[in-house]
N, C-alpha and C positions, 0 to 999 in steps of 0.2 A: 465677295465670299470674304466672311471672318477667318482670319489666320488661326483657329483654334479647327473650323472643320478642315481645312488645306492639312495640318497638322495631324489631324485623326485620321483622312484618309491615306497620306503617307504610311503612316503606320500599321495601319491594312492591310497596306499592299506587302512592306518588309515581312511584315508577322507572317502573312499566308506566306511568299517563297520562301523564306531562309525555314520557316515547319517542314514544306514538303522539299526544299533541300536537305535539310537536316536528317528526315524520314527514308528518303532514298539513299541519301552516303549509308546512312545504320541499319541498313536492309536491302539493298541490293549490291550486287559485285557487278564491277565494269563490263557493261554490254548486257544484261541481265534485262529481262524484257516480262511483261503482265501484261493481258488484254482485258480493258477496263470494259468498253464499250463493239464488241464483236472485233471486227478486223482492223474498225477505221480509227479508234482511238488506245492507244498504249501508254504505258507506261515504261519509256526504254533507257536506260539510266547510260549517258555518256558524258566527258569531261571535257569538256575544251580549253586552250590555253590563249582563244582568240575574242572577237568580239561577239555578238547576238550571232545566235545559230549555228555556231561552229565555226563561221570566217576566223579563219587564223590571221596574224600579223608578227611576221617576223618568227626568229626562235627565242632565245632568254633575252636578251636585247629587248626585243620588240613587246617581248611580254611585261619586261616592267616599264616600257616607255607607254605603252596603254593601261595600265596599273597607274600608272601617276597622272597620264591625260583622263582617265576614269575621276583622279581625287579632285584635281584642279576645276573640272567641269561640274562638280558636286559642291563645292565650294563655292564657286562662282552665281552657280543654278539657287543655293541658299540665300544670295543676297537678290538674283534677280526674281526669286519669287517675292519677297518680302516684297522688294518692290513693285511687282504686280496686285500684290495685295494693297498695299497703301494708296497707288494709284488708279484704284479701282477699276481694275480693267474686269472684262465681264467675267462671268460666272465661267461659262462655259470652259474662256482660254484658259484663265485659273486651273480649273481641273484638267484641261491637258497636260500646262504645263507640270502639275503634280502629280499625272502617271509617269511621264518621264524622266522626272527627278526620281521618281521614285524607284522605277525599273534602274536607271542608272546608279541609285546609292544599295542597291538587291546583290548586282554584282559585283560590285566592288568589296561589299565584304567578301564575296569569294575569295576574290582575289588578290585582297590585304590578307586575310586570318587564316584559311583554310587549311594551306598547307600548314600552319601552326598547330592546328587542335585535331587534326585526321590523320588515321594512315592511310597508307596511300590502298586505293581501291582496285584490285586483280580482276582479268576475266581467266576464261580458260581457256586460251588460246594455246598453253603449253602443260594444260592438265591438272592447273593450280587455282582455284578462287579462292577471292577472300573480301570478304566484307568488313570494311575498315568501323573501326572503333573510335571512342574520342581517345585523345593521349592528353599529357601534361604537356601545358602550355610548350611551344617550343622544340616539341619531340614530333612532330607529324611530318610527313611525306616532304617540305617541302619550307625556303625560307620565307620573309616576309615579303610580300608583295609576289609571290610567284602561285599564289595558288590556283587551281584549276575550277574553272563555273561552273558549276552543277545544272546539267540538262538534261531532260525527262518527260516531255510531254510530248509526243508521238501521233501526229494524225494522216495515218498514208492511205488516204481514201481511194488512190485507185494503187492496186501494186501488179508487180509480176507484166506489166503492159508492154509494148513495144510500139517501136516508131514504127510508121510505116515507111516499108520499103522503099519508096522514090524518095523519101526523104534525103538529101546529102549530108554523105559525113556519117548520119545518126542513122540515118535508116538502117533498121532493122534490131535495134540495141533494146536493151530494157531500161525501163525507168520508172517510178515511182512517180507519183502527187501529190504530194505535198511530201515530200523525204525530210525536211525541216527538224529537226532536233529545236524542243528550247526550253523556257522554263517561264516563271509567271512576269519577273523582273523583266525580259523581253517580251512579254506579252503586253507587257505595260508602256513600256515605248512604245511598240508600233502601233499601241491601240489610241495615244495620246498623239504620235507625226500623222496617223491616220486623217484622225480626227479633226487635226489644224490644217492639213489640208481639204479638206470636205467644205468645213462650216467658217474658214478664214474671214471672208469677206464678213460674215453675219457675227463672230468672236470679234474684228479689226473694229470694226463699224463705228464709226467715230459719232457722236450725236450733237446735229449742226443746228446752232441756233435760229431759232424763227423767228424775223425780224417784221414786225406786221409796219403794213401799209401805212403812213400819214394821210392822211383824205384830205382831196382837194382846201375844203371849209378850213379846217385845223394849221394847214401849211401857209394861207392866206392872212389865219387870227396871227400869226405868230411874225410870220412879214410887217402885219400894222403895229405890232407892236413892239420894233422893233424900227420903227420909222417915227415915231412920236416920241421913244428914250432917244 
């Protein structure tokens, strides 16, 4: 796969991811929700300081550590992708690697810069809702490396369901089947990882050299030549 095509794929994911995040940040207040397709596909605006799908990693120190880890991973990933292309890994493997790389870079941009360029988004918990605006560089809601990742894709396929009463501990509790809120970058990472796990044997299959068997006649001829010499 050509390097140009890999770059175009990564750029397409980054542009789509950042465009949707900017739209949500500039048009939704925190916790705002709009239906797209029935009750099972919604845009639900949340911000998180942690990893993909809202998982968190410590407090302020954890946030900085996670952002720096993402930065190192993206830098290292740049060299890995170049190496994969130069060594002519399979197209499927390179596409998966590019998806993971693009997703990591997309969320890294949020963590590094969103706190510097956006106002804080507020919800209606205290009767005040605030839709954020772009602000001059450095006048935003947080410092460098402290930005929050914007999530919005929500697919609550089953809502307001309850666990059977006979289930230990959680029996009778309410649950939502697929309650995660995520973004395009998260989806890109997940798609790349899942595809690698499913098709790893195909993507990482090495070509073996097929050695043609030497016929008995040819072998005998070669042995005769050696005796004459």
